[in-house]
All heavy atoms as a GROMACS GRO file, in nm:
protein
  590
    1MET      N    1   0.083  -0.118   0.000
    1MET     CA    2   0.000   0.000   0.000
    1MET      C    3   0.087   0.124   0.000
    1MET      O    4   0.192   0.127   0.062
    1MET     CB    5  -0.090   0.002   0.123
    1MET     CG    6  -0.206  -0.094   0.113
    1MET     SD    7  -0.315  -0.099   0.256
    1MET     CE    8  -0.345   0.069   0.291
    2LYS      N    9   0.039   0.228  -0.067
    2LYS     CA   10   0.110   0.355  -0.068
    2LYS      C   11   0.094   0.425   0.067
    2LYS      O   12  -0.011   0.418   0.129
    2LYS     CB   13   0.057   0.445  -0.178
    2LYS     CG   14   0.085   0.395  -0.316
    2LYS     CD   15   0.033   0.492  -0.420
    2LYS     CE   16   0.058   0.442  -0.558
    2LYS     NZ   17   0.005   0.535  -0.660
    3LYS      N   18   0.197   0.491   0.110
    3LYS     CA   19   0.193   0.564   0.236
    3LYS      C   20   0.139   0.704   0.212
    3LYS      O   21   0.153   0.761   0.105
    3LYS     CB   22   0.332   0.572   0.297
    3LYS     CG   23   0.384   0.437   0.342
    3LYS     CD   24   0.516   0.452   0.412
    3LYS     CE   25   0.562   0.314   0.457
    3LYS     NZ   26   0.680   0.322   0.542
    4ASP      N   27   0.076   0.760   0.315
    4ASP     CA   28   0.028   0.899   0.317
    4ASP      C   29  -0.077   0.931   0.211
    4ASP      O   30  -0.086   1.044   0.165
    4ASP     CB   31   0.145   0.996   0.304
    4ASP     CG   32   0.245   0.980   0.417
    4ASP    OD1   33   0.202   0.950   0.530
    4ASP    OD2   34   0.366   0.997   0.392
    5ILE      N   35  -0.157   0.831   0.170
    5ILE     CA   36  -0.265   0.861   0.076
    5ILE      C   37  -0.402   0.855   0.143
    5ILE      O   38  -0.500   0.898   0.085
    5ILE     CB   39  -0.264   0.766  -0.046
    5ILE    CG1   40  -0.289   0.622  -0.004
    5ILE    CG2   41  -0.135   0.780  -0.124
    5ILE    CD1   42  -0.318   0.528  -0.119
    6HIS      N   43  -0.408   0.804   0.263
    6HIS     CA   44  -0.536   0.790   0.333
    6HIS      C   45  -0.561   0.912   0.422
    6HIS      O   46  -0.469   0.962   0.487
    6HIS     CB   47  -0.538   0.662   0.417
    6HIS     CG   48  -0.522   0.539   0.334
    6HIS    ND1   49  -0.621   0.493   0.251
    6HIS    CD2   50  -0.418   0.455   0.318
    6HIS    CE1   51  -0.580   0.384   0.189
    6HIS    NE2   52  -0.456   0.360   0.227
    7PRO      N   53  -0.685   0.961   0.426
    7PRO     CA   54  -0.714   1.077   0.512
    7PRO      C   55  -0.709   1.039   0.660
    7PRO      O   56  -0.722   0.921   0.696
    7PRO     CB   57  -0.857   1.116   0.472
    7PRO     CG   58  -0.916   0.993   0.412
    7PRO     CD   59  -0.802   0.916   0.351
    8ASN      N   60  -0.690   1.138   0.743
    8ASN     CA   61  -0.685   1.118   0.888
    8ASN      C   62  -0.826   1.086   0.938
    8ASN      O   63  -0.920   1.162   0.917
    8ASN     CB   64  -0.632   1.244   0.955
    8ASN     CG   65  -0.620   1.228   1.104
    8ASN    OD1   66  -0.623   1.118   1.156
    8ASN    ND2   67  -0.605   1.339   1.173
    9TYR      N   68  -0.844   0.973   1.003
    9TYR     CA   69  -0.973   0.926   1.053
    9TYR      C   70  -0.972   0.941   1.204
    9TYR      O   71  -0.891   0.879   1.272
    9TYR     CB   72  -0.990   0.780   1.012
    9TYR     CG   73  -1.129   0.726   1.020
    9TYR    CD1   74  -1.234   0.783   0.950
    9TYR    CD2   75  -1.157   0.615   1.098
    9TYR    CE1   76  -1.361   0.732   0.956
    9TYR    CE2   77  -1.284   0.562   1.105
    9TYR     CZ   78  -1.385   0.620   1.034
    9TYR     OH   79  -1.512   0.570   1.040
   10HIS      N   80  -1.059   1.027   1.260
   10HIS     CA   81  -1.052   1.064   1.401
   10HIS      C   82  -1.193   1.083   1.459
   10HIS      O   83  -1.291   1.079   1.386
   10HIS     CB   84  -0.971   1.193   1.416
   10HIS     CG   85  -1.015   1.297   1.319
   10HIS    ND1   86  -0.962   1.307   1.193
   10HIS    CD2   87  -1.111   1.392   1.325
   10HIS    CE1   88  -1.023   1.405   1.126
   10HIS    NE2   89  -1.114   1.457   1.206
   11ASN      N   90  -1.201   1.105   1.589
   11ASN     CA   91  -1.329   1.125   1.657
   11ASN      C   92  -1.372   1.271   1.648
   11ASN      O   93  -1.292   1.362   1.670
   11ASN     CB   94  -1.320   1.086   1.804
   11ASN     CG   95  -1.304   0.937   1.822
   11ASN    OD1   96  -1.345   0.860   1.738
   11ASN    ND2   97  -1.242   0.897   1.931
   12ILE      N   98  -1.502   1.293   1.617
   12ILE     CA   99  -1.563   1.425   1.620
   12ILE      C  100  -1.696   1.414   1.692
   12ILE      O  101  -1.747   1.305   1.713
   12ILE     CB  102  -1.584   1.485   1.479
   12ILE    CG1  103  -1.685   1.404   1.398
   12ILE    CG2  104  -1.453   1.499   1.405
   12ILE    CD1  105  -1.734   1.473   1.273
   13THR      N  106  -1.753   1.528   1.729
   13THR     CA  107  -1.883   1.531   1.795
   13THR      C  108  -1.984   1.596   1.701
   13THR      O  109  -1.958   1.702   1.646
   13THR     CB  110  -1.875   1.612   1.925
   13THR    OG1  111  -1.776   1.554   2.009
   13THR    CG2  112  -2.009   1.613   1.997
   14ILE      N  113  -2.097   1.530   1.681
   14ILE     CA  114  -2.206   1.582   1.599
   14ILE      C  115  -2.307   1.647   1.693
   14ILE      O  116  -2.350   1.585   1.790
   14ILE     CB  117  -2.276   1.470   1.519
   14ILE    CG1  118  -2.175   1.393   1.435
   14ILE    CG2  119  -2.389   1.525   1.435
   14ILE    CD1  120  -2.113   1.471   1.324
   15VAL      N  121  -2.347   1.772   1.664
   15VAL     CA  122  -2.447   1.843   1.743
   15VAL      C  123  -2.571   1.859   1.656
   15VAL      O  124  -2.568   1.927   1.553
   15VAL     CB  125  -2.395   1.981   1.790
   15VAL    CG1  126  -2.500   2.050   1.874
   15VAL    CG2  127  -2.265   1.967   1.864
   16MET      N  128  -2.681   1.794   1.698
   16MET     CA  129  -2.806   1.799   1.623
   16MET      C  130  -2.873   1.935   1.645
   16MET      O  131  -2.833   2.012   1.731
   16MET     CB  132  -2.900   1.687   1.670
   16MET     CG  133  -2.837   1.549   1.666
   16MET     SD  134  -2.807   1.491   1.502
   16MET     CE  135  -2.954   1.398   1.476
   17THR      N  136  -2.978   1.964   1.567
   17THR     CA  137  -3.045   2.093   1.577
   17THR      C  138  -3.114   2.113   1.711
   17THR      O  139  -3.133   2.225   1.755
   17THR     CB  140  -3.149   2.111   1.465
   17THR    OG1  141  -3.241   2.002   1.470
   17THR    CG2  142  -3.082   2.116   1.330
   18ASN      N  143  -3.151   2.003   1.778
   18ASN     CA  144  -3.217   2.016   1.908
   18ASN      C  145  -3.118   2.018   2.024
   18ASN      O  146  -3.157   2.020   2.139
   18ASN     CB  147  -3.319   1.904   1.928
   18ASN     CG  148  -3.255   1.767   1.934
   18ASN    OD1  149  -3.134   1.752   1.924
   18ASN    ND2  150  -3.337   1.665   1.947
   19GLY      N  151  -2.987   2.017   1.993
   19GLY     CA  152  -2.885   2.026   2.097
   19GLY      C  153  -2.825   1.895   2.141
   19GLY      O  154  -2.726   1.894   2.213
   20THR      N  155  -2.885   1.783   2.104
   20THR     CA  156  -2.827   1.655   2.141
   20THR      C  157  -2.696   1.633   2.067
   20THR      O  158  -2.677   1.681   1.956
   20THR     CB  159  -2.922   1.538   2.113
   20THR    OG1  160  -2.954   1.537   1.974
   20THR    CG2  161  -3.049   1.548   2.194
   21GLU      N  162  -2.605   1.562   2.131
   21GLU     CA  163  -2.472   1.538   2.074
   21GLU      C  164  -2.441   1.390   2.075
   21GLU      O  165  -2.489   1.316   2.159
   21GLU     CB  166  -2.365   1.610   2.157
   21GLU     CG  167  -2.379   1.758   2.162
   21GLU     CD  168  -2.268   1.824   2.242
   21GLU    OE1  169  -2.181   1.751   2.297
   21GLU    OE2  170  -2.266   1.947   2.251
   22TYR      N  171  -2.363   1.348   1.977
   22TYR     CA  172  -2.308   1.214   1.980
   22TYR      C  173  -2.172   1.214   1.913
   22TYR      O  174  -2.139   1.302   1.835
   22TYR     CB  175  -2.402   1.111   1.915
   22TYR     CG  176  -2.419   1.123   1.766
   22TYR    CD1  177  -2.340   1.050   1.680
   22TYR    CD2  178  -2.516   1.207   1.711
   22TYR    CE1  179  -2.355   1.060   1.543
   22TYR    CE2  180  -2.532   1.217   1.575
   22TYR     CZ  181  -2.451   1.143   1.491
   22TYR     OH  182  -2.467   1.153   1.356
   23GLU      N  183  -2.091   1.118   1.950
   23GLU     CA  184  -1.955   1.111   1.899
   23GLU      C  185  -1.947   1.003   1.792
   23GLU      O  186  -2.006   0.896   1.803
   23GLU     CB  187  -1.858   1.079   2.013
   23GLU     CG  188  -1.714   1.097   1.975
   23GLU     CD  189  -1.621   1.086   2.093
   23GLU    OE1  190  -1.638   1.164   2.188
   23GLU    OE2  191  -1.532   1.000   2.089
   24THR      N  192  -1.874   1.034   1.687
   24THR     CA  193  -1.854   0.940   1.577
   24THR      C  194  -1.714   0.960   1.521
   24THR      O  195  -1.644   1.053   1.559
   24THR     CB  196  -1.961   0.959   1.468
   24THR    OG1  197  -1.949   0.854   1.372
   24THR    CG2  198  -1.948   1.093   1.398
   25ARG      N  199  -1.676   0.874   1.429
   25ARG     CA  200  -1.546   0.887   1.364
   25ARG      C  201  -1.568   0.940   1.223
   25ARG      O  202  -1.664   0.906   1.158
   25ARG     CB  203  -1.474   0.752   1.361
   25ARG     CG  204  -1.438   0.707   1.501
   25ARG     CD  205  -1.366   0.574   1.506
   25ARG     NE  206  -1.252   0.558   1.418
   25ARG     CZ  207  -1.128   0.602   1.443
   25ARG    NH1  208  -1.105   0.665   1.555
   25ARG    NH2  209  -1.030   0.582   1.359
   26SER      N  210  -1.477   1.030   1.180
   26SER     CA  211  -1.494   1.095   1.051
   26SER      C  212  -1.359   1.145   0.999
   26SER      O  213  -1.263   1.153   1.073
   26SER     CB  214  -1.590   1.214   1.066
   26SER     OG  215  -1.599   1.286   0.945
   27THR      N  216  -1.358   1.179   0.871
   27THR     CA  217  -1.241   1.245   0.813
   27THR      C  218  -1.259   1.396   0.811
   27THR      O  219  -1.169   1.469   0.773
   27THR     CB  220  -1.216   1.196   0.668
   27THR    OG1  221  -1.333   1.222   0.591
   27THR    CG2  222  -1.185   1.048   0.667
   28TRP      N  223  -1.377   1.445   0.852
   28TRP     CA  224  -1.408   1.587   0.855
   28TRP      C  225  -1.337   1.653   0.972
   28TRP      O  226  -1.332   1.599   1.083
   28TRP     CB  227  -1.559   1.608   0.869
   28TRP     CG  228  -1.599   1.751   0.878
   28TRP    CD1  229  -1.623   1.836   0.775
   28TRP    CD2  230  -1.619   1.827   0.997
   28TRP    NE1  231  -1.658   1.959   0.822
   28TRP    CE2  232  -1.655   1.957   0.959
   28TRP    CE3  233  -1.609   1.798   1.132
   28TRP    CZ2  234  -1.682   2.057   1.049
   28TRP    CZ3  235  -1.636   1.899   1.223
   28TRP    CH2  236  -1.672   2.025   1.182
   29GLY      N  237  -1.283   1.771   0.953
   29GLY     CA  238  -1.224   1.849   1.063
   29GLY      C  239  -1.102   1.785   1.125
   29GLY      O  240  -1.028   1.712   1.061
   30SER      N  241  -1.085   1.814   1.253
   30SER     CA  242  -0.972   1.762   1.331
   30SER      C  243  -1.024   1.686   1.452
   30SER      O  244  -1.141   1.696   1.487
   30SER     CB  245  -0.884   1.878   1.378
   30SER     OG  246  -0.838   1.953   1.269
   31GLN      N  247  -0.935   1.616   1.518
   31GLN     CA  248  -0.970   1.541   1.638
   31GLN      C  249  -1.039   1.632   1.739
   31GLN      O  250  -0.990   1.741   1.770
   31GLN     CB  251  -0.844   1.482   1.702
   31GLN     CG  252  -0.864   1.411   1.832
   31GLN     CD  253  -0.933   1.276   1.817
   31GLN    OE1  254  -0.929   1.213   1.714
   31GLN    NE2  255  -1.000   1.234   1.922
   32GLY      N  256  -1.160   1.594   1.786
   32GLY     CA  257  -1.232   1.669   1.888
   32GLY      C  258  -1.318   1.783   1.836
   32GLY      O  259  -1.384   1.850   1.916
   33ASP      N  260  -1.321   1.810   1.705
   33ASP     CA  261  -1.405   1.917   1.650
   33ASP      C  262  -1.553   1.885   1.667
   33ASP      O  263  -1.591   1.768   1.681
   33ASP     CB  264  -1.376   1.938   1.501
   33ASP     CG  265  -1.251   2.020   1.477
   33ASP    OD1  266  -1.194   2.072   1.575
   33ASP    OD2  267  -1.212   2.031   1.359
   34LYS      N  268  -1.636   1.989   1.665
   34LYS     CA  269  -1.781   1.972   1.672
   34LYS      C  270  -1.842   2.014   1.539
   34LYS      O  271  -1.812   2.122   1.487
   34LYS     CB  272  -1.842   2.057   1.783
   34LYS     CG  273  -1.816   2.004   1.920
   34LYS     CD  274  -1.898   2.077   2.024
   34LYS     CE  275  -1.878   2.011   2.160
   34LYS     NZ  276  -1.969   2.066   2.258
   35MET      N  277  -1.929   1.929   1.485
   35MET     CA  278  -2.003   1.959   1.362
   35MET      C  279  -2.145   1.994   1.402
   35MET      O  280  -2.218   1.909   1.454
   35MET     CB  281  -2.003   1.841   1.266
   35MET     CG  282  -2.082   1.866   1.139
   35MET     SD  283  -2.097   1.721   1.032
   35MET     CE  284  -1.936   1.716   0.962
   36ASN      N  285  -2.185   2.119   1.380
   36ASN     CA  286  -2.321   2.164   1.412
   36ASN      C  287  -2.407   2.148   1.287
   36ASN      O  288  -2.378   2.209   1.184
   36ASN     CB  289  -2.320   2.309   1.457
   36ASN     CG  290  -2.248   2.326   1.588
   36ASN    OD1  291  -2.278   2.257   1.684
   36ASN    ND2  292  -2.152   2.416   1.593
   37LEU      N  293  -2.512   2.068   1.297
   37LEU     CA  294  -2.600   2.044   1.183
   37LEU      C  295  -2.709   2.149   1.174
   37LEU      O  296  -2.769   2.188   1.274
   37LEU     CB  297  -2.664   1.906   1.194
   37LEU     CG  298  -2.568   1.787   1.196
   37LEU    CD1  299  -2.648   1.658   1.205
   37LEU    CD2  300  -2.479   1.786   1.074
   38ASP      N  301  -2.736   2.198   1.052
   38ASP     CA  302  -2.847   2.290   1.028
   38ASP      C  303  -2.974   2.210   0.999
   38ASP      O  304  -3.084   2.254   1.029
   38ASP     CB  305  -2.818   2.380   0.908
   38ASP     CG  306  -2.702   2.474   0.935
   38ASP    OD1  307  -2.683   2.510   1.053
   38ASP    OD2  308  -2.631   2.510   0.840
   39ILE      N  309  -2.958   2.095   0.940
   39ILE     CA  310  -3.070   2.006   0.905
   39ILE      C  311  -3.031   1.867   0.954
   39ILE      O  312  -2.920   1.822   0.928
   39ILE     CB  313  -3.093   2.003   0.753
   39ILE    CG1  314  -3.131   2.141   0.703
   39ILE    CG2  315  -3.199   1.901   0.717
   39ILE    CD1  316  -3.139   2.152   0.552
   40ASP      N  317  -3.121   1.800   1.022
   40ASP     CA  318  -3.090   1.664   1.066
   40ASP      C  319  -3.214   1.575   1.056
   40ASP      O  320  -3.325   1.624   1.038
   40ASP     CB  321  -3.031   1.664   1.207
   40ASP     CG  322  -3.126   1.708   1.314
   40ASP    OD1  323  -3.239   1.654   1.320
   40ASP    OD2  324  -3.090   1.793   1.395
   41PRO      N  325  -3.196   1.444   1.065
   41PRO     CA  326  -3.307   1.350   1.048
   41PRO      C  327  -3.419   1.363   1.150
   41PRO      O  328  -3.528   1.312   1.128
   41PRO     CB  329  -3.241   1.213   1.061
   41PRO     CG  330  -3.096   1.236   1.037
   41PRO     CD  331  -3.068   1.376   1.079
   42THR      N  332  -3.395   1.430   1.263
   42THR     CA  333  -3.501   1.444   1.362
   42THR      C  334  -3.594   1.560   1.332
   42THR      O  335  -3.702   1.568   1.389
   42THR     CB  336  -3.441   1.465   1.503
   42THR    OG1  337  -3.364   1.585   1.504
   42THR    CG2  338  -3.356   1.347   1.544
   43SER      N  339  -3.555   1.650   1.240
   43SER     CA  340  -3.638   1.767   1.215
   43SER      C  341  -3.671   1.792   1.068
   43SER      O  342  -3.764   1.866   1.039
   43SER     CB  343  -3.569   1.892   1.272
   43SER     OG  344  -3.448   1.917   1.203
   44HIS      N  345  -3.599   1.732   0.976
   44HIS     CA  346  -3.619   1.762   0.835
   44HIS      C  347  -3.736   1.680   0.778
   44HIS      O  348  -3.747   1.561   0.805
   44HIS     CB  349  -3.492   1.732   0.757
   44HIS     CG  350  -3.494   1.791   0.620
   44HIS    ND1  351  -3.550   1.726   0.513
   44HIS    CD2  352  -3.449   1.910   0.574
   44HIS    CE1  353  -3.538   1.802   0.406
   44HIS    NE2  354  -3.477   1.914   0.440
   45PRO      N  355  -3.825   1.742   0.700
   45PRO     CA  356  -3.942   1.672   0.644
   45PRO      C  357  -3.907   1.552   0.556
   45PRO      O  358  -3.987   1.461   0.543
   45PRO     CB  359  -4.012   1.780   0.561
   45PRO     CG  360  -3.963   1.909   0.612
   45PRO     CD  361  -3.826   1.884   0.668
   46ALA      N  362  -3.789   1.550   0.497
   46ALA     CA  363  -3.751   1.436   0.414
   46ALA      C  364  -3.745   1.308   0.496
   46ALA      O  365  -3.774   1.200   0.446
   46ALA     CB  366  -3.616   1.462   0.348
   47TRP      N  367  -3.710   1.317   0.624
   47TRP     CA  368  -3.702   1.200   0.710
   47TRP      C  369  -3.826   1.184   0.798
   47TRP      O  370  -3.859   1.074   0.836
   47TRP     CB  371  -3.578   1.207   0.800
   47TRP     CG  372  -3.451   1.187   0.727
   47TRP    CD1  373  -3.400   1.068   0.683
   47TRP    CD2  374  -3.358   1.287   0.688
   47TRP    NE1  375  -3.280   1.089   0.620
   47TRP    CE2  376  -3.253   1.222   0.622
   47TRP    CE3  377  -3.353   1.424   0.704
   47TRP    CZ2  378  -3.143   1.291   0.570
   47TRP    CZ3  379  -3.245   1.493   0.653
   47TRP    CH2  380  -3.141   1.426   0.588
   48THR      N  381  -3.890   1.295   0.834
   48THR     CA  382  -4.002   1.288   0.928
   48THR      C  383  -4.136   1.271   0.858
   48THR      O  384  -4.237   1.252   0.924
   48THR     CB  385  -4.008   1.415   1.015
   48THR    OG1  386  -4.026   1.529   0.930
   48THR    CG2  387  -3.881   1.430   1.098
   49GLY      N  388  -4.140   1.281   0.725
   49GLY     CA  389  -4.266   1.266   0.652
   49GLY      C  390  -4.352   1.389   0.657
   49GLY      O  391  -4.473   1.382   0.647
   50GLY      N  392  -4.290   1.505   0.672
   50GLY     CA  393  -4.365   1.631   0.680
   50GLY      C  394  -4.428   1.669   0.548
   50GLY      O  395  -4.421   1.597   0.448
   51ASN      N  396  -4.490   1.784   0.547
   51ASN     CA  397  -4.559   1.832   0.428
   51ASN      C  398  -4.462   1.860   0.315
   51ASN      O  399  -4.354   1.913   0.338
   51ASN     CB  400  -4.638   1.960   0.459
   51ASN     CG  401  -4.748   1.936   0.558
   51ASN    OD1  402  -4.796   1.825   0.570
   51ASN    ND2  403  -4.787   2.040   0.628
   52GLN      N  404  -4.503   1.824   0.195
   52GLN     CA  405  -4.424   1.854   0.077
   52GLN      C  406  -4.489   1.970   0.003
   52GLN      O  407  -4.611   1.978  -0.005
   52GLN     CB  408  -4.416   1.734  -0.016
   52GLN     CG  409  -4.339   1.618   0.040
   52GLN     CD  410  -4.336   1.502  -0.058
   52GLN    OE1  411  -4.421   1.490  -0.143
   52GLN    NE2  412  -4.235   1.419  -0.043
   53HIS      N  413  -4.407   2.056  -0.051
   53HIS     CA  414  -4.457   2.169  -0.128
   53HIS      C  415  -4.412   2.151  -0.271
   53HIS      O  416  -4.294   2.135  -0.299
   53HIS     CB  417  -4.403   2.301  -0.072
   53HIS     CG  418  -4.443   2.325   0.069
   53HIS    ND1  419  -4.570   2.365   0.104
   53HIS    CD2  420  -4.375   2.312   0.185
   53HIS    CE1  421  -4.576   2.377   0.236
   53HIS    NE2  422  -4.459   2.344   0.286
   54LEU      N  423  -4.508   2.153  -0.363
   54LEU     CA  424  -4.479   2.137  -0.503
   54LEU      C  425  -4.477   2.273  -0.569
   54LEU      O  426  -4.578   2.343  -0.570
   54LEU     CB  427  -4.586   2.048  -0.568
   54LEU     CG  428  -4.563   2.003  -0.710
   54LEU    CD1  429  -4.430   1.927  -0.720
   54LEU    CD2  430  -4.676   1.911  -0.754
   55LEU      N  431  -4.361   2.312  -0.620
   55LEU     CA  432  -4.348   2.443  -0.683
   55LEU      C  433  -4.382   2.430  -0.831
   55LEU      O  434  -4.331   2.343  -0.900
   55LEU     CB  435  -4.206   2.496  -0.668
   55LEU     CG  436  -4.158   2.522  -0.527
   55LEU    CD1  437  -4.013   2.568  -0.527
   55LEU    CD2  438  -4.245   2.626  -0.459
   56ASP      N  439  -4.469   2.517  -0.878
   56ASP     CA  440  -4.509   2.516  -1.018
   56ASP      C  441  -4.444   2.634  -1.087
   56ASP      O  442  -4.494   2.745  -1.085
   56ASP     CB  443  -4.661   2.523  -1.030
   56ASP     CG  444  -4.708   2.504  -1.173
   56ASP    OD1  445  -4.624   2.473  -1.259
   56ASP    OD2  446  -4.828   2.520  -1.198
   57ARG      N  447  -4.330   2.609  -1.147
   57ARG     CA  448  -4.258   2.716  -1.216
   57ARG      C  449  -4.286   2.704  -1.365
   57ARG      O  450  -4.259   2.602  -1.426
   57ARG     CB  451  -4.109   2.705  -1.189
   57ARG     CG  452  -4.080   2.724  -1.043
   57ARG     CD  453  -3.936   2.734  -1.016
   57ARG     NE  454  -3.919   2.751  -0.871
   57ARG     CZ  455  -3.804   2.764  -0.814
   57ARG    NH1  456  -3.695   2.763  -0.884
   57ARG    NH2  457  -3.796   2.778  -0.684
   58GLY      N  458  -4.340   2.807  -1.419
   58GLY     CA  459  -4.369   2.810  -1.562
   58GLY      C  460  -4.492   2.730  -1.600
   58GLY      O  461  -4.514   2.702  -1.717
   59GLY      N  462  -4.574   2.690  -1.504
   59GLY     CA  463  -4.698   2.618  -1.533
   59GLY      C  464  -4.678   2.474  -1.574
   59GLY      O  465  -4.769   2.412  -1.628
   60ARG      N  466  -4.563   2.416  -1.549
   60ARG     CA  467  -4.536   2.278  -1.592
   60ARG      C  468  -4.626   2.178  -1.521
   60ARG      O  469  -4.674   2.085  -1.584
   60ARG     CB  470  -4.390   2.243  -1.570
   60ARG     CG  471  -4.298   2.314  -1.667
   60ARG     CD  472  -4.157   2.279  -1.640
   60ARG     NE  473  -4.111   2.363  -1.530
   60ARG     CZ  474  -3.987   2.378  -1.495
   60ARG    NH1  475  -3.893   2.313  -1.557
   60ARG    NH2  476  -3.954   2.457  -1.395
   61VAL      N  477  -4.645   2.196  -1.392
   61VAL     CA  478  -4.729   2.103  -1.316
   61VAL      C  479  -4.874   2.114  -1.362
   61VAL      O  480  -4.940   2.013  -1.384
   61VAL     CB  481  -4.716   2.128  -1.165
   61VAL    CG1  482  -4.814   2.042  -1.088
   61VAL    CG2  483  -4.575   2.103  -1.118
   62SER      N  484  -4.922   2.236  -1.380
   62SER     CA  485  -5.061   2.252  -1.423
   62SER      C  486  -5.081   2.198  -1.564
   62SER      O  487  -5.185   2.139  -1.593
   62SER     CB  488  -5.103   2.399  -1.414
   62SER     OG  489  -5.018   2.480  -1.491
   63ARG      N  490  -4.984   2.214  -1.654
   63ARG     CA  491  -4.996   2.156  -1.788
   63ARG      C  492  -4.998   2.004  -1.782
   63ARG      O  493  -5.074   1.939  -1.854
   63ARG     CB  494  -4.881   2.203  -1.876
   63ARG     CG  495  -4.896   2.346  -1.925
   63ARG     CD  496  -4.802   2.377  -2.041
   63ARG     NE  497  -4.666   2.334  -2.019
   63ARG     CZ  498  -4.565   2.413  -1.981
   63ARG    NH1  499  -4.587   2.541  -1.960
   63ARG    NH2  500  -4.444   2.365  -1.966
   64PHE      N  501  -4.915   1.946  -1.695
   64PHE     CA  502  -4.913   1.801  -1.680
   64PHE      C  503  -5.047   1.750  -1.629
   64PHE      O  504  -5.102   1.654  -1.680
   64PHE     CB  505  -4.801   1.760  -1.583
   64PHE     CG  506  -4.795   1.613  -1.556
   64PHE    CD1  507  -4.726   1.529  -1.642
   64PHE    CD2  508  -4.858   1.558  -1.445
   64PHE    CE1  509  -4.720   1.394  -1.617
   64PHE    CE2  510  -4.852   1.423  -1.420
   64PHE     CZ  511  -4.783   1.339  -1.507
   65LYS      N  512  -5.100   1.817  -1.525
   65LYS     CA  513  -5.230   1.775  -1.469
   65LYS      C  514  -5.340   1.788  -1.573
   65LYS      O  515  -5.427   1.702  -1.582
   65LYS     CB  516  -5.262   1.858  -1.346
   65LYS     CG  517  -5.178   1.822  -1.226
   65LYS     CD  518  -5.217   1.905  -1.105
   65LYS     CE  519  -5.138   1.866  -0.984
   65LYS     NZ  520  -5.172   1.947  -0.867
   66LYS      N  521  -5.338   1.894  -1.651
   66LYS     CA  522  -5.442   1.914  -1.753
   66LYS      C  523  -5.431   1.807  -1.861
   66LYS      O  524  -5.534   1.754  -1.907
   66LYS     CB  525  -5.429   2.053  -1.815
   66LYS     CG  526  -5.537   2.085  -1.915
   66LYS     CD  527  -5.522   2.224  -1.970
   66LYS     CE  528  -5.633   2.252  -2.070
   66LYS     NZ  529  -5.617   2.384  -2.129
   67ARG      N  530  -5.312   1.772  -1.901
   67ARG     CA  531  -5.291   1.672  -2.006
   67ARG      C  532  -5.342   1.534  -1.964
   67ARG      O  533  -5.398   1.462  -2.044
   67ARG     CB  534  -5.144   1.663  -2.041
   67ARG     CG  535  -5.116   1.559  -2.150
   67ARG     CD  536  -4.969   1.548  -2.180
   67ARG     NE  537  -4.928   1.664  -2.258
   67ARG     CZ  538  -4.803   1.692  -2.291
   67ARG    NH1  539  -4.706   1.611  -2.251
   67ARG    NH2  540  -4.774   1.798  -2.360
   68TYR      N  541  -5.321   1.499  -1.839
   68TYR     CA  542  -5.353   1.364  -1.793
   68TYR      C  543  -5.474   1.357  -1.699
   68TYR      O  544  -5.494   1.257  -1.632
   68TYR     CB  545  -5.232   1.301  -1.726
   68TYR     CG  546  -5.117   1.282  -1.823
   68TYR    CD1  547  -5.006   1.366  -1.817
   68TYR    CD2  548  -5.122   1.185  -1.920
   68TYR    CE1  549  -4.901   1.350  -1.906
   68TYR    CE2  550  -5.018   1.168  -2.011
   68TYR     CZ  551  -4.908   1.252  -2.003
   68TYR     OH  552  -4.806   1.236  -2.092
   69GLU      N  553  -5.558   1.462  -1.694
   69GLU     CA  554  -5.669   1.463  -1.600
   69GLU      C  555  -5.774   1.357  -1.632
   69GLU      O  556  -5.841   1.307  -1.543
   69GLU     CB  557  -5.734   1.601  -1.598
   69GLU     CG  558  -5.804   1.642  -1.727
   69GLU     CD  559  -5.850   1.786  -1.722
   69GLU    OE1  560  -5.843   1.848  -1.614
   69GLU    OE2  561  -5.894   1.836  -1.825
   70GLY      N  562  -5.791   1.316  -1.757
   70GLY     CA  563  -5.893   1.218  -1.794
   70GLY      C  564  -5.843   1.075  -1.792
   70GLY      O  565  -5.919   0.982  -1.820
   71LEU      N  566  -5.716   1.053  -1.759
   71LEU     CA  567  -5.657   0.920  -1.760
   71LEU      C  568  -5.710   0.838  -1.642
   71LEU      O  569  -5.700   0.879  -1.527
   71LEU     CB  570  -5.506   0.930  -1.753
   71LEU     CG  571  -5.427   0.800  -1.763
   71LEU    CD1  572  -5.451   0.734  -1.899
   71LEU    CD2  573  -5.280   0.825  -1.740
   72LYS      N  574  -5.767   0.723  -1.670
   72LYS     CA  575  -5.818   0.634  -1.566
   72LYS      C  576  -5.716   0.523  -1.543
   72LYS      O  577  -5.678   0.452  -1.634
   72LYS     CB  578  -5.951   0.571  -1.607
   72LYS     CG  579  -6.058   0.670  -1.641
   72LYS     CD  580  -6.115   0.730  -1.516
   72LYS     CE  581  -6.232   0.816  -1.557
   72LYS     NZ  582  -6.274   0.907  -1.459
   73ILE      N  583  -5.674   0.507  -1.419
   73ILE     CA  584  -5.577   0.402  -1.386
   73ILE      C  585  -5.643   0.298  -1.301
   73ILE      O  586  -5.718   0.319  -1.216
   73ILE     CB  587  -5.454   0.461  -1.314
   73ILE    CG1  588  -5.383   0.556  -1.408
   73ILE    CG2  589  -5.362   0.352  -1.270
   73ILE    CD1  590  -5.260   0.622  -1.349
   0.00000   0.00000   0.00000
């Protein structure tokens, strides 16, 4: 194996949006650094099943709905 090609793998602390912390190993940052998350699985709708908002830019969604409104499945 080649020497000095692997990143430094060390312990860091993850801080969730609600303030809870846990320790994990990562190549991010330095030994003992804290990673503060802006979005995490406990609060983001992608993981919690929250409301989805469909943006209709340029009328594409409305054109699609109009084209296929009579389709029976």
